A tleap script that builds the chain and sets N, CA, C and O, in Angstrom:
source leaprc.protein.ff14SB
mol = sequence {
  NMET TYR SER ILE VAL PHE SER SER ASP ALA
  ARG ARG ASP LEU LYS GLU LEU ASN LYS LYS
  ALA PRO HIE ALA ILE SER LYS LEU SER ARG
  LEU LEU GLU GLU LEU ARG GLN HIE PRO ARG
  THR GLY THR GLY GLN VAL GLU PRO LEU LYS
  GLY TYR ASP GLY ASN VAL TYR SER ARG ARG
  ILE THR ARG GLU HIE ARG LEU ILE TYR ARG
  VAL LEU ASP ASP VAL VAL GLU VAL LEU VAL
  LEU SER ALA PHE VAL HIE TYR CLYS
}
set mol.1.N position { 104.886 113.550 90.757 }
set mol.1.CA position { 103.687 113.570 91.568 }
set mol.1.C position { 102.658 112.613 90.951 }
set mol.1.O position { 102.460 112.605 89.736 }
set mol.2.N position { 102.020 111.821 91.785 }
set mol.2.CA position { 101.023 110.856 91.340 }
set mol.2.C position { 99.662 111.527 91.171 }
set mol.2.O position { 99.312 112.435 91.924 }
set mol.3.N position { 98.903 111.072 90.182 }
set mol.3.CA position { 97.517 111.525 90.077 }
set mol.3.C position { 96.648 110.532 90.849 }
set mol.3.O position { 97.018 109.370 91.017 }
set mol.4.N position { 95.496 110.998 91.313 }
set mol.4.CA position { 94.579 110.166 92.099 }
set mol.4.C position { 93.351 109.868 91.250 }
set mol.4.O position { 92.736 110.781 90.699 }
set mol.5.N position { 92.991 108.587 91.144 }
set mol.5.CA position { 91.814 108.145 90.404 }
set mol.5.C position { 90.971 107.314 91.363 }
set mol.5.O position { 91.509 106.544 92.159 }
set mol.6.N position { 89.655 107.467 91.290 }
set mol.6.CA position { 88.749 106.744 92.182 }
set mol.6.C position { 87.960 105.699 91.408 }
set mol.6.O position { 87.397 105.995 90.354 }
set mol.7.N position { 87.921 104.483 91.928 }
set mol.7.CA position { 87.066 103.451 91.347 }
set mol.7.C position { 85.612 103.827 91.623 }
set mol.7.O position { 85.345 104.694 92.455 }
set mol.8.N position { 84.682 103.189 90.940 }
set mol.8.CA position { 83.260 103.482 91.186 }
set mol.8.C position { 82.882 103.113 92.620 }
set mol.8.O position { 82.078 103.807 93.243 }
set mol.9.N position { 83.447 102.036 93.147 }
set mol.9.CA position { 83.187 101.666 94.549 }
set mol.9.C position { 83.708 102.739 95.500 }
set mol.9.O position { 83.045 103.077 96.480 }
set mol.10.N position { 84.882 103.268 95.217 }
set mol.10.CA position { 85.461 104.301 96.081 }
set mol.10.C position { 84.628 105.579 96.043 }
set mol.10.O position { 84.446 106.228 97.072 }
set mol.11.N position { 84.122 105.943 94.869 }
set mol.11.CA position { 83.259 107.134 94.781 }
set mol.11.C position { 82.009 106.949 95.632 }
set mol.11.O position { 81.573 107.871 96.321 }
set mol.12.N position { 81.449 105.771 95.577 }
set mol.12.CA position { 80.268 105.453 96.397 }
set mol.12.C position { 80.640 105.505 97.884 }
set mol.12.O position { 79.880 106.026 98.700 }
set mol.13.N position { 81.800 104.966 98.224 }
set mol.13.CA position { 82.273 104.999 99.615 }
set mol.13.C position { 82.443 106.428 100.118 }
set mol.13.O position { 82.105 106.729 101.263 }
set mol.14.N position { 82.962 107.304 99.272 }
set mol.14.CA position { 83.176 108.693 99.679 }
set mol.14.C position { 81.858 109.384 100.012 }
set mol.14.O position { 81.790 110.175 100.953 }
set mol.15.N position { 80.819 109.089 99.247 }
set mol.15.CA position { 79.498 109.658 99.548 }
set mol.15.C position { 78.998 109.161 100.901 }
set mol.15.O position { 78.461 109.935 101.693 }
set mol.16.N position { 79.175 107.872 101.161 }
set mol.16.CA position { 78.757 107.302 102.451 }
set mol.16.C position { 79.571 107.877 103.600 }
set mol.16.O position { 79.029 108.196 104.659 }
set mol.17.N position { 80.851 108.004 103.387 }
set mol.17.CA position { 81.727 108.558 104.420 }
set mol.17.C position { 81.322 109.994 104.746 }
set mol.17.O position { 81.272 110.378 105.915 }
set mol.18.N position { 81.040 110.770 103.732 }
set mol.18.CA position { 80.626 112.156 103.928 }
set mol.18.C position { 79.307 112.236 104.696 }
set mol.18.O position { 79.098 113.147 105.497 }
set mol.19.N position { 78.431 111.281 104.444 }
set mol.19.CA position { 77.126 111.262 105.105 }
set mol.19.C position { 77.223 110.747 106.546 }
set mol.19.O position { 76.628 111.327 107.454 }
set mol.20.N position { 77.972 109.662 106.751 }
set mol.20.CA position { 77.980 108.988 108.052 }
set mol.20.C position { 79.156 109.358 108.956 }
set mol.20.O position { 79.097 109.144 110.167 }
set mol.21.N position { 80.211 109.906 108.381 }
set mol.21.CA position { 81.382 110.291 109.190 }
set mol.21.C position { 81.996 111.570 108.624 }
set mol.21.O position { 83.156 111.565 108.211 }
set mol.22.N position { 81.232 112.666 108.601 }
set mol.22.CA position { 81.745 113.898 107.988 }
set mol.22.C position { 83.019 114.424 108.646 }
set mol.22.O position { 83.805 115.128 108.012 }
set mol.23.N position { 83.221 114.083 109.915 }
set mol.23.CA position { 84.443 114.502 110.612 }
set mol.23.C position { 85.702 113.896 109.981 }
set mol.23.O position { 86.802 114.411 110.180 }
set mol.24.N position { 85.548 112.820 109.233 }
set mol.24.CA position { 86.694 112.124 108.646 }
set mol.24.C position { 87.147 112.731 107.319 }
set mol.24.O position { 88.222 112.395 106.823 }
set mol.25.N position { 86.348 113.611 106.747 }
set mol.25.CA position { 86.660 114.144 105.423 }
set mol.25.C position { 87.952 114.965 105.411 }
set mol.25.O position { 88.727 114.871 104.459 }
set mol.26.N position { 88.194 115.761 106.443 }
set mol.26.CA position { 89.431 116.561 106.456 }
set mol.26.C position { 90.665 115.661 106.549 }
set mol.26.O position { 91.681 115.933 105.909 }
set mol.27.N position { 90.580 114.598 107.338 }
set mol.27.CA position { 91.699 113.642 107.424 }
set mol.27.C position { 91.899 112.951 106.081 }
set mol.27.O position { 93.031 112.774 105.630 }
set mol.28.N position { 90.801 112.564 105.445 }
set mol.28.CA position { 90.885 111.931 104.135 }
set mol.28.C position { 91.556 112.864 103.131 }
set mol.28.O position { 92.379 112.421 102.330 }
set mol.29.N position { 91.218 114.133 103.168 }
set mol.29.CA position { 91.838 115.113 102.258 }
set mol.29.C position { 93.346 115.170 102.464 }
set mol.29.O position { 94.105 115.224 101.496 }
set mol.30.N position { 93.781 115.158 103.714 }
set mol.30.CA position { 95.224 115.171 103.999 }
set mol.30.C position { 95.897 113.892 103.492 }
set mol.30.O position { 96.994 113.939 102.936 }
set mol.31.N position { 95.235 112.757 103.688 }
set mol.31.CA position { 95.802 111.491 103.215 }
set mol.31.C position { 95.924 111.473 101.692 }
set mol.31.O position { 96.923 111.001 101.150 }
set mol.32.N position { 94.910 111.986 101.010 }
set mol.32.CA position { 94.954 112.015 99.546 }
set mol.32.C position { 96.084 112.912 99.045 }
set mol.32.O position { 96.735 112.597 98.049 }
set mol.33.N position { 96.315 114.015 99.728 }
set mol.33.CA position { 97.426 114.893 99.342 }
set mol.33.C position { 98.762 114.173 99.547 }
set mol.33.O position { 99.670 114.304 98.727 }
set mol.34.N position { 98.881 113.421 100.628 }
set mol.34.CA position { 100.103 112.628 100.844 }
set mol.34.C position { 100.285 111.582 99.754 }
set mol.34.O position { 101.406 111.335 99.310 }
set mol.35.N position { 99.187 110.968 99.320 }
set mol.35.CA position { 99.277 109.958 98.264 }
set mol.35.C position { 99.879 110.541 96.995 }
set mol.35.O position { 100.646 109.872 96.303 }
set mol.36.N position { 99.536 111.776 96.692 }
set mol.36.CA position { 100.086 112.427 95.496 }
set mol.36.C position { 101.614 112.527 95.578 }
set mol.36.O position { 102.310 112.391 94.572 }
set mol.37.N position { 102.113 112.762 96.772 }
set mol.37.CA position { 103.548 112.968 96.965 }
set mol.37.C position { 104.316 111.661 97.164 }
set mol.37.O position { 105.331 111.422 96.510 }
set mol.38.N position { 103.825 110.824 98.068 }
set mol.38.CA position { 104.538 109.589 98.425 }
set mol.38.C position { 103.518 108.538 98.881 }
set mol.38.O position { 103.190 108.467 100.065 }
set mol.39.N position { 103.023 107.731 97.952 }
set mol.39.CA position { 101.952 106.786 98.267 }
set mol.39.C position { 102.337 105.615 99.175 }
set mol.39.O position { 101.453 104.954 99.720 }
set mol.40.N position { 103.607 105.350 99.346 }
set mol.40.CA position { 104.012 104.186 100.145 }
set mol.40.C position { 104.458 104.526 101.565 }
set mol.40.O position { 104.739 103.624 102.354 }
set mol.41.N position { 104.527 105.802 101.897 }
set mol.41.CA position { 104.935 106.217 103.238 }
set mol.41.C position { 104.052 107.369 103.691 }
set mol.41.O position { 103.373 108.000 102.881 }
set mol.42.N position { 104.067 107.640 104.996 }
set mol.42.CA position { 103.315 108.782 105.513 }
set mol.42.C position { 102.463 108.418 106.709 }
set mol.42.O position { 102.727 107.435 107.401 }
set mol.43.N position { 101.441 109.216 106.943 }
set mol.43.CA position { 100.573 109.027 108.101 }
set mol.43.C position { 99.452 108.039 107.800 }
set mol.43.O position { 99.257 107.629 106.655 }
set mol.44.N position { 98.731 107.670 108.829 }
set mol.44.CA position { 97.602 106.762 108.667 }
set mol.44.C position { 97.985 105.298 108.732 }
set mol.44.O position { 97.250 104.442 108.240 }
set mol.45.N position { 99.115 105.003 109.328 }
set mol.45.CA position { 99.603 103.623 109.459 }
set mol.45.C position { 99.595 102.893 108.114 }
set mol.45.O position { 98.855 101.928 107.925 }
set mol.46.N position { 100.407 103.357 107.208 }
set mol.46.CA position { 100.505 102.784 105.865 }
set mol.46.C position { 100.990 101.342 105.965 }
set mol.46.O position { 101.997 101.058 106.614 }
set mol.47.N position { 100.265 100.439 105.315 }
set mol.47.CA position { 100.734 99.053 105.289 }
set mol.47.C position { 100.332 98.376 103.990 }
set mol.47.O position { 99.206 98.544 103.521 }
set mol.48.N position { 101.256 97.604 103.403 }
set mol.48.CA position { 100.906 96.828 102.214 }
set mol.48.C position { 99.938 95.721 102.617 }
set mol.48.O position { 100.084 95.114 103.678 }
set mol.49.N position { 98.955 95.464 101.767 }
set mol.49.CA position { 97.971 94.433 102.088 }
set mol.49.C position { 98.422 93.089 101.541 }
set mol.49.O position { 98.870 92.983 100.399 }
set mol.50.N position { 98.299 92.082 102.361 }
set mol.50.CA position { 98.659 90.726 101.960 }
set mol.50.C position { 97.590 90.189 101.014 }
set mol.50.O position { 96.426 90.582 101.088 }
set mol.51.N position { 97.996 89.297 100.134 }
set mol.51.CA position { 97.055 88.686 99.218 }
set mol.51.C position { 96.893 89.461 97.916 }
set mol.51.O position { 96.086 89.087 97.065 }
set mol.52.N position { 97.651 90.531 97.761 }
set mol.52.CA position { 97.634 91.312 96.528 }
set mol.52.C position { 99.020 91.245 95.904 }
set mol.52.O position { 99.903 90.560 96.421 }
set mol.53.N position { 99.213 91.945 94.808 }
set mol.53.CA position { 100.476 91.882 94.075 }
set mol.53.C position { 101.602 92.708 94.688 }
set mol.53.O position { 102.668 92.830 94.086 }
set mol.54.N position { 101.390 93.269 95.857 }
set mol.54.CA position { 102.429 94.062 96.501 }
set mol.54.C position { 102.280 95.554 96.295 }
set mol.54.O position { 103.018 96.332 96.899 }
set mol.55.N position { 101.351 95.968 95.464 }
set mol.55.CA position { 101.147 97.389 95.210 }
set mol.55.C position { 99.829 97.911 95.773 }
set mol.55.O position { 99.394 99.002 95.405 }
set mol.56.N position { 99.190 97.153 96.653 }
set mol.56.CA position { 97.937 97.586 97.280 }
set mol.56.C position { 98.224 97.882 98.747 }
set mol.56.O position { 98.816 97.072 99.460 }
set mol.57.N position { 97.788 99.066 99.177 }
set mol.57.CA position { 98.093 99.561 100.518 }
set mol.57.C position { 96.828 100.000 101.238 }
set mol.57.O position { 95.786 100.234 100.627 }
set mol.58.N position { 96.953 100.105 102.557 }
set mol.58.CA position { 95.877 100.578 103.420 }
set mol.58.C position { 96.410 101.706 104.293 }
set mol.58.O position { 97.560 101.677 104.732 }
set mol.59.N position { 95.558 102.703 104.541 }
set mol.59.CA position { 95.850 103.770 105.506 }
set mol.59.C position { 94.596 103.998 106.329 }
set mol.59.O position { 93.482 103.909 105.812 }
set mol.60.N position { 94.776 104.290 107.604 }
set mol.60.CA position { 93.639 104.598 108.467 }
set mol.60.C position { 93.111 105.998 108.178 }
set mol.60.O position { 93.868 106.966 108.117 }
set mol.61.N position { 91.796 106.081 108.002 }
set mol.61.CA position { 91.130 107.380 107.971 }
set mol.61.C position { 90.663 107.675 109.395 }
set mol.61.O position { 90.915 108.749 109.940 }
set mol.62.N position { 89.973 106.692 109.983 }
set mol.62.CA position { 89.552 106.738 111.388 }
set mol.62.C position { 89.780 105.341 111.954 }
set mol.62.O position { 90.318 104.468 111.272 }
set mol.63.N position { 89.372 105.135 113.191 }
set mol.63.CA position { 89.485 103.777 113.767 }
set mol.63.C position { 88.674 102.773 112.966 }
set mol.63.O position { 89.051 101.606 112.856 }
set mol.64.N position { 87.569 103.225 112.412 }
set mol.64.CA position { 86.651 102.329 111.708 }
set mol.64.C position { 86.897 102.266 110.199 }
set mol.64.O position { 86.683 101.218 109.589 }
set mol.65.N position { 87.333 103.343 109.601 }
set mol.65.CA position { 87.412 103.448 108.144 }
set mol.65.C position { 88.846 103.431 107.636 }
set mol.65.O position { 89.759 103.969 108.263 }
set mol.66.N position { 89.015 102.793 106.474 }
set mol.66.CA position { 90.330 102.671 105.847 }
set mol.66.C position { 90.281 103.166 104.411 }
set mol.66.O position { 89.256 103.078 103.735 }
set mol.67.N position { 91.398 103.681 103.970 }
set mol.67.CA position { 91.595 104.038 102.576 }
set mol.67.C position { 92.411 102.899 101.966 }
set mol.67.O position { 93.528 102.632 102.410 }
set mol.68.N position { 91.872 102.238 100.969 }
set mol.68.CA position { 92.551 101.128 100.297 }
set mol.68.C position { 92.871 101.597 98.878 }
set mol.68.O position { 91.995 102.106 98.179 }
set mol.69.N position { 94.119 101.427 98.455 }
set mol.69.CA position { 94.502 101.939 97.144 }
set mol.69.C position { 95.610 101.102 96.521 }
set mol.69.O position { 96.361 100.406 97.205 }
set mol.70.N position { 95.683 101.195 95.200 }
set mol.70.CA position { 96.713 100.493 94.419 }
set mol.70.C position { 97.628 101.543 93.792 }
set mol.70.O position { 97.153 102.516 93.206 }
set mol.71.N position { 98.927 101.346 93.915 }
set mol.71.CA position { 99.907 102.256 93.320 }
set mol.71.C position { 100.279 101.712 91.940 }
set mol.71.O position { 100.724 100.572 91.806 }
set mol.72.N position { 100.088 102.543 90.928 }
set mol.72.CA position { 100.404 102.171 89.549 }
set mol.72.C position { 101.585 103.025 89.088 }
set mol.72.O position { 101.403 104.112 88.540 }
set mol.73.N position { 102.787 102.522 89.316 }
set mol.73.CA position { 103.995 103.292 89.011 }
set mol.73.C position { 104.179 103.551 87.518 }
set mol.73.O position { 104.699 104.597 87.131 }
set mol.74.N position { 103.760 102.610 86.680 }
set mol.74.CA position { 103.983 102.765 85.245 }
set mol.74.C position { 103.224 103.947 84.648 }
set mol.74.O position { 103.642 104.499 83.631 }
set mol.75.N position { 102.106 104.342 85.275 }
set mol.75.CA position { 101.347 105.506 84.802 }
set mol.75.C position { 101.339 106.632 85.838 }
set mol.75.O position { 100.611 107.612 85.677 }
set mol.76.N position { 102.131 106.503 86.884 }
set mol.76.CA position { 102.256 107.487 87.971 }
set mol.76.C position { 100.864 107.873 88.470 }
set mol.76.O position { 100.455 109.033 88.429 }
set mol.77.N position { 100.156 106.842 88.945 }
set mol.77.CA position { 98.764 107.010 89.347 }
set mol.77.C position { 98.483 106.192 90.597 }
set mol.77.O position { 99.078 105.135 90.809 }
set mol.78.N position { 97.576 106.687 91.417 }
set mol.78.CA position { 97.088 105.949 92.575 }
set mol.78.C position { 95.603 105.711 92.353 }
set mol.78.O position { 94.836 106.663 92.207 }
set mol.79.N position { 95.193 104.454 92.325 }
set mol.79.CA position { 93.792 104.089 92.152 }
set mol.79.C position { 93.203 103.788 93.519 }
set mol.79.O position { 93.583 102.806 94.156 }
set mol.80.N position { 92.276 104.627 93.978 }
set mol.80.CA position { 91.621 104.417 95.269 }
set mol.80.C position { 90.528 103.376 95.066 }
set mol.80.O position { 89.627 103.565 94.249 }
set mol.81.N position { 90.611 102.278 95.812 }
set mol.81.CA position { 89.673 101.170 95.675 }
set mol.81.C position { 88.518 101.257 96.660 }
set mol.81.O position { 87.392 100.882 96.330 }
set mol.82.N position { 88.786 101.750 97.869 }
set mol.82.CA position { 87.772 101.788 98.920 }
set mol.82.C position { 88.124 102.868 99.930 }
set mol.82.O position { 89.294 103.192 100.136 }
set mol.83.N position { 87.073 103.429 100.565 }
set mol.83.CA position { 87.325 104.480 101.557 }
set mol.83.C position { 86.252 104.490 102.632 }
set mol.83.O position { 85.889 105.553 103.135 }
set mol.84.N position { 85.742 103.316 102.990 }
set mol.84.CA position { 84.687 103.320 103.991 }
set mol.84.C position { 84.970 102.279 105.061 }
set mol.84.O position { 86.110 102.169 105.512 }
set mol.85.N position { 84.001 101.534 105.470 }
set mol.85.CA position { 84.093 100.661 106.638 }
set mol.85.C position { 85.118 99.555 106.446 }
set mol.85.O position { 85.140 98.861 105.430 }
set mol.86.N position { 85.953 99.419 107.445 }
set mol.86.CA position { 86.921 98.330 107.479 }
set mol.86.C position { 86.357 97.185 108.316 }
set mol.86.O position { 86.473 96.018 107.943 }
set mol.87.N position { 85.755 97.522 109.431 }
set mol.87.CA position { 85.186 96.520 110.333 }
set mol.87.C position { 83.679 96.530 110.214 }
set mol.87.O position { 83.054 97.589 110.261 }
set mol.88.N position { 83.093 95.358 110.061 }
set mol.88.CA position { 81.628 95.267 109.969 }
set mol.88.C position { 81.098 94.423 111.089 }
set mol.88.O position { 79.888 94.222 111.191 }
savepdb mol mol.pdb
quit
């Protein structure tokens, strides 16, 4: 099982998400639980992001917001990079 770690940007994003889109928090909780089990597959339209080393993925939280994270297999950890606005 992977542990979940949040970057400082992601922690800030979570506060904004809770304030501006509180309805998305329950979906985010489900996505985070899936990340612990299988970070490369699951719900939220999982897709590897181009332009990274192949270990950075995106999942939809809502139509507007995305969860962006890096899978660190060597330490069995998922580093959440962002969790707020995808489209500006």
